[in-house]
mmCIF file as gemmi writes it, N, C-alpha and C atoms, coordinates in Angstrom:
data_model
loop_
_atom_site.group_PDB
_atom_site.id
_atom_site.type_symbol
_atom_site.label_atom_id
_atom_site.label_alt_id
_atom_site.label_comp_id
_atom_site.label_asym_id
_atom_site.label_entity_id
_atom_site.label_seq_id
_atom_site.pdbx_PDB_ins_code
_atom_site.Cartn_x
_atom_site.Cartn_y
_atom_site.Cartn_z
_atom_site.occupancy
_atom_site.B_iso_or_equiv
_atom_site.pdbx_formal_charge
_atom_site.auth_seq_id
_atom_site.auth_asym_id
_atom_site.pdbx_PDB_model_num
ATOM 1 N N . MET Axp A 1 ? 0.638 -1.17 -0.127 1 0 ? 1 A 1
ATOM 2 C CA . MET Axp A 1 ? 0.041 0.095 -0.029 1 0 ? 1 A 1
ATOM 3 C C . MET Axp A 1 ? 0.773 1.43 0.135 1 0 ? 1 A 1
ATOM 4 N N . THR Axp A 2 ? 1.893 1.152 0.732 1 0 ? 2 A 1
ATOM 5 C CA . THR Axp A 2 ? 2.741 2.428 0.663 1 0 ? 2 A 1
ATOM 6 C C . THR Axp A 2 ? 3.363 2.514 -0.766 1 0 ? 2 A 1
ATOM 7 N N . ARG Axp A 3 ? 3.93 1.597 -1.375 1 0 ? 3 A 1
ATOM 8 C CA . ARG Axp A 3 ? 4.16 1.749 -2.592 1 0 ? 3 A 1
ATOM 9 C C . ARG Axp A 3 ? 3.236 2.467 -3.771 1 0 ? 3 A 1
ATOM 10 N N . ASP Axp A 4 ? 1.814 1.957 -3.87 1 0 ? 4 A 1
ATOM 11 C CA . ASP Axp A 4 ? 1.093 2.903 -4.241 1 0 ? 4 A 1
ATOM 12 C C . ASP Axp A 4 ? 0.994 4.373 -4.101 1 0 ? 4 A 1
ATOM 13 N N . LEU Axp A 5 ? 1.045 4.339 -2.79 1 0 ? 5 A 1
ATOM 14 C CA . LEU Axp A 5 ? 0.984 5.974 -2.397 1 0 ? 5 A 1
ATOM 15 C C . LEU Axp A 5 ? 2.096 6.764 -3.112 1 0 ? 5 A 1
ATOM 16 N N . ASP Axp A 6 ? 3.396 6.05 -2.938 1 0 ? 6 A 1
ATOM 17 C CA . ASP Axp A 6 ? 4.28 6.821 -3.384 1 0 ? 6 A 1
ATOM 18 C C . ASP Axp A 6 ? 4.358 6.642 -5.011 1 0 ? 6 A 1
ATOM 19 N N . VAL Axp A 7 ? 3.698 5.649 -5.795 1 0 ? 7 A 1
ATOM 20 C CA . VAL Axp A 7 ? 3.868 5.89 -6.829 1 0 ? 7 A 1
ATOM 21 C C . VAL Axp A 7 ? 2.718 7.184 -7.634 1 0 ? 7 A 1
ATOM 22 N N . GLN Axp A 8 ? 1.529 7.243 -6.545 1 0 ? 8 A 1
ATOM 23 C CA . GLN Axp A 8 ? 0.798 8.046 -7.155 1 0 ? 8 A 1
ATOM 24 C C . GLN Axp A 8 ? 1.205 9.459 -6.582 1 0 ? 8 A 1
ATOM 25 N N . LEU Axp A 9 ? 2.138 9.601 -5.72 1 0 ? 9 A 1
ATOM 26 C CA . LEU Axp A 9 ? 2.485 10.885 -5.347 1 0 ? 9 A 1
ATOM 27 C C . LEU Axp A 9 ? 3.629 11.165 -6.654 1 0 ? 9 A 1
ATOM 28 N N . LEU Axp A 10 ? 4.469 10.39 -6.877 1 0 ? 10 A 1
ATOM 29 C CA . LEU Axp A 10 ? 5.285 10.742 -7.966 1 0 ? 10 A 1
ATOM 30 C C . LEU Axp A 10 ? 4.832 11.013 -9.584 1 0 ? 10 A 1
ATOM 31 N N . GLU Axp A 11 ? 3.825 10.24 -9.463 1 0 ? 11 A 1
ATOM 32 C CA . GLU Axp A 11 ? 2.854 10.563 -10.736 1 0 ? 11 A 1
ATOM 33 C C . GLU Axp A 11 ? 2.567 11.875 -10.924 1 0 ? 11 A 1
ATOM 34 N N . ALA Axp A 12 ? 1.962 12.511 -9.772 1 0 ? 12 A 1
ATOM 35 C CA . ALA Axp A 12 ? 1.156 13.434 -9.567 1 0 ? 12 A 1
ATOM 36 C C . ALA Axp A 12 ? 2.241 14.755 -9.555 1 0 ? 12 A 1
ATOM 37 N N . VAL Axp A 13 ? 3.374 14.581 -8.96 1 0 ? 13 A 1
ATOM 38 C CA . VAL Axp A 13 ? 4.526 15.691 -8.91 1 0 ? 13 A 1
ATOM 39 C C . VAL Axp A 13 ? 5.118 15.725 -10.517 1 0 ? 13 A 1
ATOM 40 N N . ALA Axp A 14 ? 5.126 14.392 -11.267 1 0 ? 14 A 1
ATOM 41 C CA . ALA Axp A 14 ? 5.216 14.687 -12.985 1 0 ? 14 A 1
ATOM 42 C C . ALA Axp A 14 ? 4.496 15.243 -13.509 1 0 ? 14 A 1
ATOM 43 N N . VAL Axp A 15 ? 3.158 15.298 -13.145 1 0 ? 15 A 1
ATOM 44 C CA . VAL Axp A 15 ? 1.898 15.901 -13.922 1 0 ? 15 A 1
ATOM 45 C C . VAL Axp A 15 ? 2.217 17.509 -13.773 1 0 ? 15 A 1
ATOM 46 N N . ARG Axp A 16 ? 2.181 17.581 -12.218 1 0 ? 16 A 1
ATOM 47 C CA . ARG Axp A 16 ? 2.469 18.935 -11.974 1 0 ? 16 A 1
ATOM 48 C C . ARG Axp A 16 ? 3.599 19.735 -12.753 1 0 ? 16 A 1
ATOM 49 N N . ARG Axp A 17 ? 4.683 19.099 -12.591 1 0 ? 17 A 1
ATOM 50 C CA . ARG Axp A 17 ? 5.767 19.894 -13.164 1 0 ? 17 A 1
ATOM 51 C C . ARG Axp A 17 ? 5.695 19.889 -14.938 1 0 ? 17 A 1
ATOM 52 N N . GLY Axp A 18 ? 5.124 18.871 -15.432 1 0 ? 18 A 1
ATOM 53 C CA . GLY Axp A 18 ? 4.502 19.033 -16.991 1 0 ? 18 A 1
ATOM 54 C C . GLY Axp A 18 ? 3.722 19.927 -16.977 1 0 ? 18 A 1
ATOM 55 N N . ARG Axp A 19 ? 2.878 20.694 -16.303 1 0 ? 19 A 1
ATOM 56 C CA . ARG Axp A 19 ? 1.804 21.317 -16.576 1 0 ? 19 A 1
ATOM 57 C C . ARG Axp A 19 ? 2.466 22.765 -16.18 1 0 ? 19 A 1
ATOM 58 N N . LEU Axp A 20 ? 3.392 22.72 -15.195 1 0 ? 20 A 1
ATOM 59 C CA . LEU Axp A 20 ? 3.854 24.338 -14.931 1 0 ? 20 A 1
ATOM 60 C C . LEU Axp A 20 ? 4.901 24.629 -16.054 1 0 ? 20 A 1
ATOM 61 N N . ARG Axp A 21 ? 5.845 23.423 -16.642 1 0 ? 21 A 1
ATOM 62 C CA . ARG Axp A 21 ? 6.549 24.032 -17.717 1 0 ? 21 A 1
ATOM 63 C C . ARG Axp A 21 ? 5.624 24.284 -19.212 1 0 ? 21 A 1
ATOM 64 N N . GLU Axp A 22 ? 4.41 23.632 -19.386 1 0 ? 22 A 1
ATOM 65 C CA . GLU Axp A 22 ? 3.874 24.22 -20.434 1 0 ? 22 A 1
ATOM 66 C C . GLU Axp A 22 ? 3.285 25.588 -20.175 1 0 ? 22 A 1
ATOM 67 N N . SER Axp A 23 ? 2.615 26.008 -18.836 1 0 ? 23 A 1
ATOM 68 C CA . SER Axp A 23 ? 2.059 27.18 -18.556 1 0 ? 23 A 1
ATOM 69 C C . SER Axp A 23 ? 3.176 28.453 -18.714 1 0 ? 23 A 1
ATOM 70 N N . LEU Axp A 24 ? 4.368 27.733 -18.41 1 0 ? 24 A 1
ATOM 71 C CA . LEU Axp A 24 ? 5.866 28.931 -18.607 1 0 ? 24 A 1
ATOM 72 C C . LEU Axp A 24 ? 5.888 28.928 -19.761 1 0 ? 24 A 1
ATOM 73 N N . LEU Axp A 25 ? 5.912 28.098 -20.796 1 0 ? 25 A 1
ATOM 74 C CA . LEU Axp A 25 ? 6.082 28.32 -22.166 1 0 ? 25 A 1
ATOM 75 C C . LEU Axp A 25 ? 5.061 28.865 -22.875 1 0 ? 25 A 1
ATOM 76 N N . TRP Axp A 26 ? 3.881 28.297 -22.605 1 0 ? 26 A 1
ATOM 77 C CA . TRP Axp A 26 ? 2.77 28.767 -23.489 1 0 ? 26 A 1
ATOM 78 C C . TRP Axp A 26 ? 2.05 29.828 -22.877 1 0 ? 26 A 1
ATOM 79 N N . GLY Axp A 27 ? 2.074 29.885 -21.765 1 0 ? 27 A 1
ATOM 80 C CA . GLY Axp A 27 ? 0.98 31.04 -21.135 1 0 ? 27 A 1
ATOM 81 C C . GLY Axp A 27 ? -0.279 30.124 -20.422 1 0 ? 27 A 1
ATOM 82 N N . ARG Axp A 28 ? -1.29 30.82 -19.947 1 0 ? 28 A 1
ATOM 83 C CA . ARG Axp A 28 ? -2.361 30.038 -19.277 1 0 ? 28 A 1
ATOM 84 C C . ARG Axp A 28 ? -3.41 29.686 -20.492 1 0 ? 28 A 1
ATOM 85 N N . GLU Axp A 29 ? -3.776 30.353 -21.652 1 0 ? 29 A 1
ATOM 86 C CA . GLU Axp A 29 ? -4.593 30.497 -22.694 1 0 ? 29 A 1
ATOM 87 C C . GLU Axp A 29 ? -4.109 29.898 -23.688 1 0 ? 29 A 1
ATOM 88 N N . ARG Axp A 30 ? -3.413 28.769 -23.89 1 0 ? 30 A 1
ATOM 89 C CA . ARG Axp A 30 ? -2.568 28.367 -25.021 1 0 ? 30 A 1
ATOM 90 C C . ARG Axp A 30 ? -3.147 28.264 -26.406 1 0 ? 30 A 1
ATOM 91 N N . ARG Axp A 31 ? -4.367 27.358 -26.385 1 0 ? 31 A 1
ATOM 92 C CA . ARG Axp A 31 ? -4.992 27.28 -27.539 1 0 ? 31 A 1
ATOM 93 C C . ARG Axp A 31 ? -5.614 28.821 -28.297 1 0 ? 31 A 1
ATOM 94 N N . ARG Axp A 32 ? -6.435 29.367 -27.454 1 0 ? 32 A 1
ATOM 95 C CA . ARG Axp A 32 ? -6.865 30.755 -27.7 1 0 ? 32 A 1
ATOM 96 C C . ARG Axp A 32 ? -5.724 31.892 -28.175 1 0 ? 32 A 1
ATOM 97 N N . ARG Axp A 33 ? -4.886 31.616 -27.455 1 0 ? 33 A 1
ATOM 98 C CA . ARG Axp A 33 ? -3.641 32.669 -28.147 1 0 ? 33 A 1
ATOM 99 C C . ARG Axp A 33 ? -2.835 32.159 -29.13 1 0 ? 33 A 1
ATOM 100 N N . SER Axp A 34 ? -2.742 30.93 -29.346 1 0 ? 34 A 1
ATOM 101 C CA . SER Axp A 34 ? -1.788 30.388 -30.527 1 0 ? 34 A 1
ATOM 102 C C . SER Axp A 34 ? -2.258 30.787 -31.734 1 0 ? 34 A 1
ATOM 103 N N . ALA Axp A 35 ? -3.835 30.53 -31.717 1 0 ? 35 A 1
ATOM 104 C CA . ALA Axp A 35 ? -4.652 31.256 -33.196 1 0 ? 35 A 1
ATOM 105 C C . ALA Axp A 35 ? -4.45 32.476 -33.446 1 0 ? 35 A 1
ATOM 106 N N . GLY Axp A 36 ? -4.708 33.346 -32.199 1 0 ? 36 A 1
ATOM 107 C CA . GLY Axp A 36 ? -4.485 35.163 -32.352 1 0 ? 36 A 1
ATOM 108 C C . GLY Axp A 36 ? -3.342 35.259 -32.992 1 0 ? 36 A 1
ATOM 109 N N . ASP Axp A 37 ? -2.219 34.772 -32.202 1 0 ? 37 A 1
ATOM 110 C CA . ASP Axp A 37 ? -0.725 35.016 -32.111 1 0 ? 37 A 1
ATOM 111 C C . ASP Axp A 37 ? -0.373 34.837 -33.788 1 0 ? 37 A 1
ATOM 112 N N . THR Axp A 38 ? -0.597 33.712 -34.336 1 0 ? 38 A 1
ATOM 113 C CA . THR Axp A 38 ? -0.414 33.096 -35.399 1 0 ? 38 A 1
ATOM 114 C C . THR Axp A 38 ? -0.978 33.832 -36.482 1 0 ? 38 A 1
ATOM 115 N N . LEU Axp A 39 ? -2.415 34.623 -36.377 1 0 ? 39 A 1
ATOM 116 C CA . LEU Axp A 39 ? -2.792 35.523 -37.457 1 0 ? 39 A 1
ATOM 117 C C . LEU Axp A 39 ? -1.939 36.878 -37.26 1 0 ? 39 A 1
ATOM 118 N N . LYS Axp A 40 ? -1.905 37.346 -36.083 1 0 ? 40 A 1
ATOM 119 C CA . LYS Axp A 40 ? -1.195 38.321 -35.867 1 0 ? 40 A 1
ATOM 120 C C . LYS Axp A 40 ? 0.244 38.495 -36.522 1 0 ? 40 A 1
ATOM 121 N N . LEU Axp A 41 ? 0.963 37.277 -36.36 1 0 ? 41 A 1
ATOM 122 C CA . LEU Axp A 41 ? 2.301 37.224 -37.018 1 0 ? 41 A 1
ATOM 123 C C . LEU Axp A 41 ? 2.042 37.439 -38.462 1 0 ? 41 A 1
ATOM 124 N N . PHE Axp A 42 ? 0.998 36.743 -39.019 1 0 ? 42 A 1
ATOM 125 C CA . PHE Axp A 42 ? 0.903 36.785 -40.336 1 0 ? 42 A 1
ATOM 126 C C . PHE Axp A 42 ? 0.74 38.232 -40.954 1 0 ? 42 A 1
ATOM 127 N N . VAL Axp A 43 ? -0.344 38.97 -40.318 1 0 ? 43 A 1
ATOM 128 C CA . VAL Axp A 43 ? -0.314 40.402 -40.646 1 0 ? 43 A 1
ATOM 129 C C . VAL Axp A 43 ? 0.72 40.898 -40.677 1 0 ? 43 A 1
ATOM 130 N N . VAL Axp A 44 ? 1.314 40.712 -39.695 1 0 ? 44 A 1
ATOM 131 C CA . VAL Axp A 44 ? 2.593 41.569 -39.485 1 0 ? 44 A 1
ATOM 132 C C . VAL Axp A 44 ? 3.522 41.662 -40.627 1 0 ? 44 A 1
ATOM 133 N N . GLY Axp A 45 ? 3.948 40.166 -40.917 1 0 ? 45 A 1
ATOM 134 C CA . GLY Axp A 45 ? 4.568 39.553 -41.95 1 0 ? 45 A 1
ATOM 135 C C . GLY Axp A 45 ? 4.07 40.351 -43.156 1 0 ? 45 A 1
ATOM 136 N N . LEU Axp A 46 ? 2.903 40.274 -43.424 1 0 ? 46 A 1
ATOM 137 C CA . LEU Axp A 46 ? 2.269 41.025 -44.492 1 0 ? 46 A 1
ATOM 138 C C . LEU Axp A 46 ? 2.446 42.327 -44.804 1 0 ? 46 A 1
ATOM 139 N N . VAL Axp A 47 ? 2.461 43.138 -43.67 1 0 ? 47 A 1
ATOM 140 C CA . VAL Axp A 47 ? 2.559 44.549 -43.413 1 0 ? 47 A 1
ATOM 141 C C . VAL Axp A 47 ? 3.897 44.602 -43.855 1 0 ? 47 A 1
ATOM 142 N N . LEU Axp A 48 ? 5.11 44.081 -43.395 1 0 ? 48 A 1
ATOM 143 C CA . LEU Axp A 48 ? 6.296 44.274 -43.544 1 0 ? 48 A 1
ATOM 144 C C . LEU Axp A 48 ? 6.96 44.052 -44.941 1 0 ? 48 A 1
ATOM 145 N N . SER Axp A 49 ? 6.338 42.923 -45.492 1 0 ? 49 A 1
ATOM 146 C CA . SER Axp A 49 ? 6.65 42.825 -47.131 1 0 ? 49 A 1
ATOM 147 C C . SER Axp A 49 ? 6.195 43.88 -47.701 1 0 ? 49 A 1
ATOM 148 N N . ALA Axp A 50 ? 5.03 44.415 -47.645 1 0 ? 50 A 1
ATOM 149 C CA . ALA Axp A 50 ? 4.349 45.508 -48.392 1 0 ? 50 A 1
ATOM 150 C C . ALA Axp A 50 ? 5.066 46.73 -48.423 1 0 ? 50 A 1
ATOM 151 N N . VAL Axp A 51 ? 5.542 46.842 -47 1 0 ? 51 A 1
ATOM 152 C CA . VAL Axp A 51 ? 6.277 48.111 -46.868 1 0 ? 51 A 1
ATOM 153 C C . VAL Axp A 51 ? 7.815 47.895 -47.544 1 0 ? 51 A 1
ATOM 154 N N . GLY Axp A 52 ? 8.344 46.811 -47.416 1 0 ? 52 A 1
ATOM 155 C CA . GLY Axp A 52 ? 9.645 46.718 -48.247 1 0 ? 52 A 1
ATOM 156 C C . GLY Axp A 52 ? 9.43 46.725 -49.735 1 0 ? 52 A 1
ATOM 157 N N . CYS Axp A 53 ? 8.417 45.958 -50.17 1 0 ? 53 A 1
ATOM 158 C CA . CYS Axp A 53 ? 7.998 46.299 -51.628 1 0 ? 53 A 1
ATOM 159 C C . CYS Axp A 53 ? 7.894 47.549 -51.87 1 0 ? 53 A 1
ATOM 160 N N . ALA Axp A 54 ? 7.136 48.296 -51.102 1 0 ? 54 A 1
ATOM 161 C CA . ALA Axp A 54 ? 6.987 49.688 -51.552 1 0 ? 54 A 1
ATOM 162 C C . ALA Axp A 54 ? 8.217 50.867 -51.513 1 0 ? 54 A 1
ATOM 163 N N . GLY Axp A 55 ? 9.051 50.445 -50.473 1 0 ? 55 A 1
ATOM 164 C CA . GLY Axp A 55 ? 10.554 50.886 -50.434 1 0 ? 55 A 1
ATOM 165 C C . GLY Axp A 55 ? 11.406 50.659 -51.62 1 0 ? 55 A 1
ATOM 166 N N . CYS Axp A 56 ? 11.341 49.358 -52.074 1 0 ? 56 A 1
ATOM 167 C CA . CYS Axp A 56 ? 12.293 48.754 -53.357 1 0 ? 56 A 1
ATOM 168 C C . CYS Axp A 56 ? 11.576 49.791 -54.529 1 0 ? 56 A 1
ATOM 169 N N . VAL Axp A 57 ? 10.171 49.617 -54.783 1 0 ? 57 A 1
ATOM 170 C CA . VAL Axp A 57 ? 10.081 50.469 -56.123 1 0 ? 57 A 1
ATOM 171 C C . VAL Axp A 57 ? 10.048 51.82 -55.861 1 0 ? 57 A 1
ATOM 172 N N . GLY Axp A 58 ? 10.157 52.504 -54.658 1 0 ? 58 A 1
ATOM 173 C CA . GLY Axp A 58 ? 10.249 53.646 -54.485 1 0 ? 58 A 1
ATOM 174 C C . GLY Axp A 58 ? 11.625 54.163 -55.134 1 0 ? 58 A 1
ATOM 175 N N . TRP Axp A 59 ? 12.389 53.363 -54.365 1 0 ? 59 A 1
ATOM 176 C CA . TRP Axp A 59 ? 14.193 53.363 -54.649 1 0 ? 59 A 1
ATOM 177 C C . TRP Axp A 59 ? 14.398 53.46 -55.911 1 0 ? 59 A 1
ATOM 178 N N . SER Axp A 60 ? 13.76 52.345 -56.536 1 0 ? 60 A 1
ATOM 179 C CA . SER Axp A 60 ? 13.833 52.294 -58.049 1 0 ? 60 A 1
ATOM 180 C C . SER Axp A 60 ? 13.284 53.449 -58.923 1 0 ? 60 A 1
ATOM 181 N N . PHE Axp A 61 ? 12.089 54.218 -58.618 1 0 ? 61 A 1
ATOM 182 C CA . PHE Axp A 61 ? 11.658 55.3 -59.177 1 0 ? 61 A 1
ATOM 183 C C . PHE Axp A 61 ? 12.474 56.214 -58.896 1 0 ? 61 A 1
ATOM 184 N N . LEU Axp A 62 ? 13.152 56.51 -58.019 1 0 ? 62 A 1
ATOM 185 C CA . LEU Axp A 62 ? 14.075 57.863 -57.499 1 0 ? 62 A 1
ATOM 186 C C . LEU Axp A 62 ? 15.319 57.541 -58.222 1 0 ? 62 A 1
ATOM 187 N N . GLU Axp A 63 ? 15.9 56.23 -58.332 1 0 ? 63 A 1
ATOM 188 C CA . GLU Axp A 63 ? 17.149 55.89 -59.233 1 0 ? 63 A 1
ATOM 189 C C . GLU Axp A 63 ? 16.729 56.502 -60.587 1 0 ? 63 A 1
ATOM 190 N N . SER Axp A 64 ? 15.531 56.359 -61.438 1 0 ? 64 A 1
ATOM 191 C CA . SER Axp A 64 ? 15.35 56.171 -62.513 1 0 ? 64 A 1
ATOM 192 C C . SER Axp A 64 ? 15.046 57.809 -63.032 1 0 ? 64 A 1
ATOM 193 N N . VAL Axp A 65 ? 14.543 58.56 -62.085 1 0 ? 65 A 1
ATOM 194 C CA . VAL Axp A 65 ? 14.233 60.071 -62.165 1 0 ? 65 A 1
ATOM 195 C C . VAL Axp A 65 ? 15.34 60.627 -62.229 1 0 ? 65 A 1
ATOM 196 N N . LEU Axp A 66 ? 16.399 60.392 -61.403 1 0 ? 66 A 1
ATOM 197 C CA . LEU Axp A 66 ? 17.581 60.855 -61.275 1 0 ? 66 A 1
ATOM 198 C C . LEU Axp A 66 ? 18.693 60.495 -62.416 1 0 ? 66 A 1
ATOM 199 N N . ALA Axp A 67 ? 18.392 59.429 -63.032 1 0 ? 67 A 1
ATOM 200 C CA . ALA Axp A 67 ? 19.019 58.959 -64.22 1 0 ? 67 A 1
ATOM 201 C C . ALA Axp A 67 ? 18.73 59.831 -65.405 1 0 ? 67 A 1
ATOM 202 N N . ASP Axp A 68 ? 17.387 60.016 -65.374 1 0 ? 68 A 1
ATOM 203 C CA . ASP Axp A 68 ? 16.469 60.674 -66.541 1 0 ? 68 A 1
ATOM 204 C C . ASP Axp A 68 ? 17.078 62.332 -66.095 1 0 ? 68 A 1
ATOM 205 N N . ARG Axp A 69 ? 17.28 62.703 -65.246 1 0 ? 69 A 1
ATOM 206 C CA . ARG Axp A 69 ? 17.644 64.149 -65.07 1 0 ? 69 A 1
ATOM 207 C C . ARG Axp A 69 ? 19.195 64.372 -65.751 1 0 ? 69 A 1
ATOM 208 N N . GLU Axp A 70 ? 19.955 63.242 -65.146 1 0 ? 70 A 1
ATOM 209 C CA . GLU Axp A 70 ? 21.475 63.361 -65.364 1 0 ? 70 A 1
ATOM 210 C C . GLU Axp A 70 ? 21.617 63.157 -67.053 1 0 ? 70 A 1
ATOM 211 N N . ALA Axp A 71 ? 20.901 62.323 -67.479 1 0 ? 71 A 1
ATOM 212 C CA . ALA Axp A 71 ? 20.733 62.128 -69.024 1 0 ? 71 A 1
ATOM 213 C C . ALA Axp A 71 ? 20.406 63.546 -69.678 1 0 ? 71 A 1
ATOM 214 N N . ALA Axp A 72 ? 19.28 64.179 -69.284 1 0 ? 72 A 1
ATOM 215 C CA . ALA Axp A 72 ? 18.851 65.407 -69.722 1 0 ? 72 A 1
ATOM 216 C C . ALA Axp A 72 ? 19.839 66.469 -69.611 1 0 ? 72 A 1
ATOM 217 N N . SER Axp A 73 ? 20.611 66.486 -68.589 1 0 ? 73 A 1
ATOM 218 C CA . SER Axp A 73 ? 21.521 67.768 -68.432 1 0 ? 73 A 1
ATOM 219 C C . SER Axp A 73 ? 22.816 67.587 -69.052 1 0 ? 73 A 1
ATOM 220 N N . MET Axp A 74 ? 23.247 66.279 -69.537 1 0 ? 74 A 1
ATOM 221 C CA . MET Axp A 74 ? 24.483 65.681 -70.357 1 0 ? 74 A 1
ATOM 222 C C . MET Axp A 74 ? 24.002 66.166 -71.682 1 0 ? 74 A 1
ATOM 223 N N . SER Axp A 75 ? 22.877 66.022 -72.03 1 0 ? 75 A 1
ATOM 224 C CA . SER Axp A 75 ? 22.339 66.248 -73.474 1 0 ? 75 A 1
ATOM 225 C C . SER Axp A 75 ? 22.182 67.933 -73.843 1 0 ? 75 A 1
ATOM 226 N N . ARG Axp A 76 ? 22.026 68.634 -73.038 1 0 ? 76 A 1
ATOM 227 C CA . ARG Axp A 76 ? 21.868 70.125 -73.007 1 0 ? 76 A 1
ATOM 228 C C . ARG Axp A 76 ? 23.552 70.621 -72.798 1 0 ? 76 A 1
ATOM 229 N N . ALA Axp A 77 ? 24.471 69.781 -72.185 1 0 ? 77 A 1
ATOM 230 C CA . ALA Axp A 77 ? 25.755 70.377 -71.835 1 0 ? 77 A 1
ATOM 231 C C . ALA Axp A 77 ? 26.526 70.087 -73.547 1 0 ? 77 A 1
ATOM 232 N N . ALA Axp A 78 ? 26.074 68.741 -73.925 1 0 ? 78 A 1
ATOM 233 C CA . ALA Axp A 78 ? 26.713 68.574 -75.277 1 0 ? 78 A 1
ATOM 234 C C . ALA Axp A 78 ? 26.316 69.1 -76.324 1 0 ? 78 A 1
ATOM 235 N N . PRO Axp A 79 ? 27.156 69.959 -77.016 1 0 ? 79 A 1
ATOM 236 C CA . PRO Axp A 79 ? 26.353 70.631 -78.115 1 0 ? 79 A 1
ATOM 237 C C . PRO Axp A 79 ? 26.316 69.653 -79.531 1 0 ? 79 A 1
């Protein structure tokens, strides 16, 4: 009988440690939070990629305008 109580105690301690470890890693509301966090991370990634693309397009446009101005000034300078 003593062995049964010891085994039950050890199992209870193992379960409690596992639950504490999971709550430390994932928080209290793991299921609800994981779906919300995944969606938020997806939206943040989408916004960051859109901003990066807009920056690349803007930089390309700026280089094109500056190259056109330089070409126009070179054609005016050369008779």
